[in-house]
Steps between C-alpha positions, in 0.01 A plus 500: 500500500527880509571509123193286438286726714622811325442351155164362613401844626616657175293252300198565720543876454530464123195272491292739711600796282418304184158394625426851625574625149262243351226598744543867410503419128139374510284760323218648701147403409286768338291688750122494498506875438715450188263235367201726558680786322578274204138389473395865507763625253430223249126559519440152639292648780268676253476188288419293807235751602336471157509120515351509849215725383422261214521205737268677743241558230515144367505346845204705619297405192592132521439473874173692477373227267661213690392618846199729457437491876820706555468872424707617200662765718672223697708401198594855398803492726630166373787682333486839669781712645567256786523214253743699281725561798476135596606399149793743503605366841507153343709621204767675709675176610506376141692809388721482809585140413625598155643850544756656732494856630761584238286345226201700613699821508604436139149403389344805663762725345439346156120505512506867601693592185327593172613167351368309800166678470494415129560131583208511745277672243594279204528162674129406496476554123837335442384195695163492317671511160757240609222266613325536163824419318561203732151364441531537124847346502380207713204436271714514185770283657246239606342495152842456338594217735167321445540545123845340524357208700233450228763524225719243677199271546529506878139615517216468251378777272219573747756543782442171679751248625508166320362194675851374566768713652835531319805341661677759717845412358421474130193722480324234289 
């Protein structure tokens, strides 16, 4: 019985040490301060401010027409400083969900480098050009696929399906 107790205690000790190691191995969630720093360093805060100003202008104009009984000044704060902070507060948990403190440290370090700043500066244009290429590619790909369907007789020359559908197995 004593041998069993000693081995049982040893197993319990090993198990508790193993689970303590697992608990310590969990990475810490990014802090709200880190997320706010990242938004600032990447220029996301400035971009959000610009979008909020545009939204304010559009919203005020739209609401002025939709509800002329409400003074235009009422809508001017739709996306003001308080709204910006509210939006940032809503974004913080999203970043915290996906990034650890260590991740944030690395991201902040990178985005503060000349290369990181270049990425920030060039990314909008890179994305715009990529979208144009994607749209052109998609259009050309669709045209080629439709042309093949016409050539195969799956669809008519005017791009319409025949009155009867082809058999799924044979294609005829």
